[in-house]
C-alpha positions in Angstrom: 129.2 104.6 108.6 127.9 104.1 105.2 126.9 107.2 103.4 126.1 107.4 99.9 128.8 109.6 97.4 126.5 111.1 94.4 128.4 111.4 91.5 128.7 109.6 87.7 128.1 105.9 90.0 125.0 107.4 91.8 122.5 104.9 90.5 125.0 102.1 91.1 125.4 102.9 94.7 122.1 104.0 95.6 120.9 100.5 94.1 124.0 98.9 96.8 121.5 100.0 99.3 118.7 99.5 98.5 117.5 96.1 100.6 119.2 98.2 103.3 116.6 100.3 102.5 113.7 98.6 102.5 114.6 96.9 105.5 115.2 100.1 107.5 118.7 99.5 108.1 120.1 102.8 106.8 121.8 105.2 109.0 119.6 107.9 108.7 121.7 110.6 106.8 122.1 107.6 104.1 118.7 107.1 104.1 117.7 110.7 103.3 120.7 110.8 100.8 119.0 107.8 98.9 115.6 109.5 99.1 116.8 112.7 97.6 118.3 110.0 94.7 115.1 109.0 94.0 113.4 112.6 93.8 115.9 112.8 90.5 115.9 109.4 89.6 112.5 107.8 88.7 114.4 104.5 87.4 116.1 103.8 91.0 112.4 105.0 92.5 110.5 102.3 90.4 113.6 99.8 90.9 112.5 100.1 95.0 109.4 99.9 95.1 109.0 96.9 92.8 111.9 95.7 95.9 109.0 96.5 98.0 106.2 95.3 96.7 108.3 91.8 95.8 109.5 91.6 99.3 105.8 92.5 100.8 104.1 89.6 98.6 106.6 87.1 99.3 106.3 87.9 103.0 102.3 88.1 102.3 102.5 84.5 101.0 104.6 82.7 103.6 102.9 83.9 106.2 99.5 82.5 105.0 101.0 78.7 104.6 100.9 76.8 107.8 103.8 74.3 108.8 103.0 70.8 108.8 102.2 69.7 112.2 104.3 66.8 112.2 107.8 68.7 111.1 110.1 69.3 113.8 109.1 65.4 114.3 110.5 64.2 111.5 113.2 66.6 111.8 114.1 64.8 115.3 113.4 61.1 113.7 116.0 61.8 111.1 118.7 63.6 112.9 118.6 60.4 115.5 118.1 57.8 112.9 121.7 58.8 111.2 123.2 59.1 114.4 122.1 55.5 115.3 123.3 54.8 111.7 126.8 56.3 112.7 127.0 55.2 116.0 129.8 53.0 115.0 131.8 55.6 113.4 133.6 58.1 114.5 132.1 60.8 116.7 133.3 64.0 114.9 131.4 62.6 112.1 127.7 62.5 113.6 127.3 66.1 114.0 128.0 67.2 110.7 126.0 64.0 108.8 122.9 65.1 111.4 123.0 68.6 110.7 122.9 67.6 106.9 120.2 65.4 107.2 118.0 68.2 108.9 118.7 70.3 106.1 117.8 68.1 103.2 114.8 67.4 105.1 113.7 71.0 106.0 114.7 71.2 101.6 112.0 68.9 100.5 109.6 70.0 102.9 110.1 73.6 102.1 109.8 72.6 98.3 106.4 70.8 98.9 104.6 73.4 101.3 106.3 76.7 99.6 103.2 79.4 98.7 101.7 79.4 95.3 103.2 81.9 92.9 101.5 84.9 92.2 100.5 86.2 87.9 102.8 89.6 87.6 101.7 92.9 88.3 100.7 93.9 84.6 99.7 90.2 83.7 95.9 91.1 84.0 94.5 87.9 81.4 96.5 86.1 84.5 95.4 87.7 87.0 91.5 87.5 86.3 92.1 83.7 86.0 93.8 83.5 89.2 90.9 85.3 90.5 88.0 83.1 88.9 90.0 79.8 89.7 90.3 80.7 93.9 87.4 81.8 93.8 85.7 79.1 92.0 83.9 77.2 95.1 82.9 80.1 96.4 79.2 82.3 97.0 78.9 84.5 93.8 77.7 87.3 96.3 81.3 86.7 98.6 83.4 86.9 94.8 82.5 90.3 94.4 84.2 91.4 97.5 87.3 89.2 97.0 87.6 90.0 93.4 88.1 93.9 94.0 90.3 93.3 96.7 93.0 91.3 94.4 92.9 93.1 91.8 93.6 96.5 93.2 95.0 95.9 96.9 97.4 92.7 95.7 97.9 93.4 92.3 98.9 97.2 93.0 102.2 99.2 92.4 101.8 101.5 95.4 102.9 104.9 95.6 106.2 105.6 97.9 104.3 108.1 99.9 101.2 106.9 102.2 98.1 109.6 101.2 97.2 111.6 104.2 93.9 111.0 106.1 92.8 114.4 104.6 93.7 113.2 101.3 92.0 110.0 101.7 88.7 111.9 102.6 89.2 114.1 99.7 89.8 110.9 97.2 86.6 109.1 99.4 84.1 111.9 99.1 81.3 113.4 100.5 79.4 111.2 103.2 82.1 108.6 103.1 84.7 109.7 105.7 84.0 107.8 108.7 84.3 104.6 107.1 88.3 105.5 107.8 87.5 104.9 112.2 85.4 102.6 111.6 87.6 99.9 109.8 90.6 101.6 111.7 89.1 101.2 114.8 88.5 97.3 114.5 91.3 96.4 112.2 94.5 94.2 114.6 96.9 96.2 116.2 100.0 97.5 113.8 97.6 97.5 110.3 97.2 101.4 108.9 95.4 102.4 105.8 97.4 103.0 102.9 95.0 103.6 100.4 91.0 104.8 100.4 89.4 105.3 97.2 86.9 104.7 94.4 87.8 102.1 92.2 86.0 99.9 89.8 86.6 96.1 88.6 84.8 93.7 85.9 82.6 97.1 85.2 81.6 97.2 88.7 82.3 100.1 91.1 83.9 100.1 94.8 84.7 102.2 97.4 87.7 100.5 98.5 90.1 101.1 102.2 93.1 98.8 102.1 95.1 99.1 104.6 98.5 96.8 105.8 101.1 95.5 107.9 104.4 94.0 107.3 103.3 93.0 104.1 99.6 91.6 105.6 96.8 93.6 103.0 93.7 94.5 104.8 90.4 95.8 103.0 87.1 97.1 103.3 85.2 96.8 100.1 81.8 98.1 99.6 79.9 97.7 96.9 76.4 99.0 95.4 73.3 96.0 95.7 72.6 94.2 92.6 69.3 93.1 91.2 69.2 89.2 93.1 71.9 90.0 95.7 71.8 88.7 98.8 72.8 86.1 101.3 69.4 84.1 101.8 70.8 81.0 100.6 74.1 81.5 102.9 74.5 80.8 106.8 76.2 83.5 109.0 79.4 82.8 110.8 78.8 84.7 113.7 76.0 83.9 116.0 75.8 87.4 117.5 75.3 91.1 116.6 74.8 91.4 112.9 74.7 88.5 110.6 78.3 88.3 109.0 79.0 85.7 106.7 82.4 84.4 105.8 84.2 82.4 103.2 87.7 81.5 102.7 89.1 81.5 99.0 92.8 80.0 98.8 94.9 81.7 101.2 92.5 84.6 101.3 89.4 84.9 103.8 86.0 86.7 102.8 83.5 88.4 105.5 80.7 90.4 103.9 77.1 91.6 105.5 74.4 93.6 104.6 74.6 97.4 104.9 70.9 98.8 103.3 71.6 99.5 99.5 75.1 98.2 100.0 77.2 95.3 100.5 80.4 95.5 102.9 83.1 92.7 102.7 86.3 92.4 104.6 88.7 90.8 103.1 92.2 89.8 104.1 95.2 86.9 104.8 94.2 86.8 108.3 93.2 83.8 109.6 89.5 83.1 109.3 88.4 83.5 113.0 90.7 86.8 113.1 89.3 88.2 109.6 85.8 87.4 111.2 86.6 89.2 113.9 87.6 92.2 112.0 84.0 92.0 110.3 82.0 91.9 113.2 83.8 94.7 114.8 84.0 97.3 111.9 80.2 96.2 110.9 78.4 98.4 112.9 80.2 101.4 112.2 80.5 100.7 108.8 77.0 100.1 108.4 75.8 103.7 110.1 77.9 105.2 107.4 76.4 103.4 105.1 72.8 103.8 106.0 73.3 107.7 105.7 74.1 107.8 101.9 71.2 108.4 99.4 69.6 105.6 97.9 
């Protein structure tokens, strides 16, 4: 039984358990003692939060990278080639050589196809440059939702405790409460709302709800229309129901639809079709809520 005995080395002992704590692998009583230590030690609490965010960002980045379809065939081909060359040698050497060849090939492919790194959480200029780069070919009206998602959800230091539904409804304010059930019902299984608030990016105000699952993030971003903003020059990505417009920017998918005085966006690192389906499912409920708000 691995229990934490807090004393002079409380911080050192706690930090030894951080990876197991983040992975939810600690015994119940040990987990409780770690949490109690966090209450009295801001440094350890901050370290746990930083590791959690790093883990989530790495998982999210890896999940969005597609494995080259030729990888399995390349590995098998390399193994057979090594075995063929060693056919006249001692049989006990074949397996290690084949394994070494496959490991080397996988290492090469890993470095070739590893996900791009993200700017540091506190580096605002680098973050803005990153957003501008990935959205360079995207329609201007779609860049709006992408920018706030990346700025506010991806580059965010989340609080250890998720706000309650009542707290999120209070943060959103009167008239916006219906957004919570609308996006929750449309989101894929396992996603839960971890943030709902008003925020700003590039001098523009947003209503922003973020959902998370195993390091993946999904946002419902809402902005009031500005003069000249419309989807007039875009082709809908869906052929039924409300028109929904979607495009991709790097690892992100951005879907948007008209909601009267507002434009609503669904932004995520889901694959394109899945993100579009969330937007289609959320659109009627979200639009109904927004159409009731004053102009």
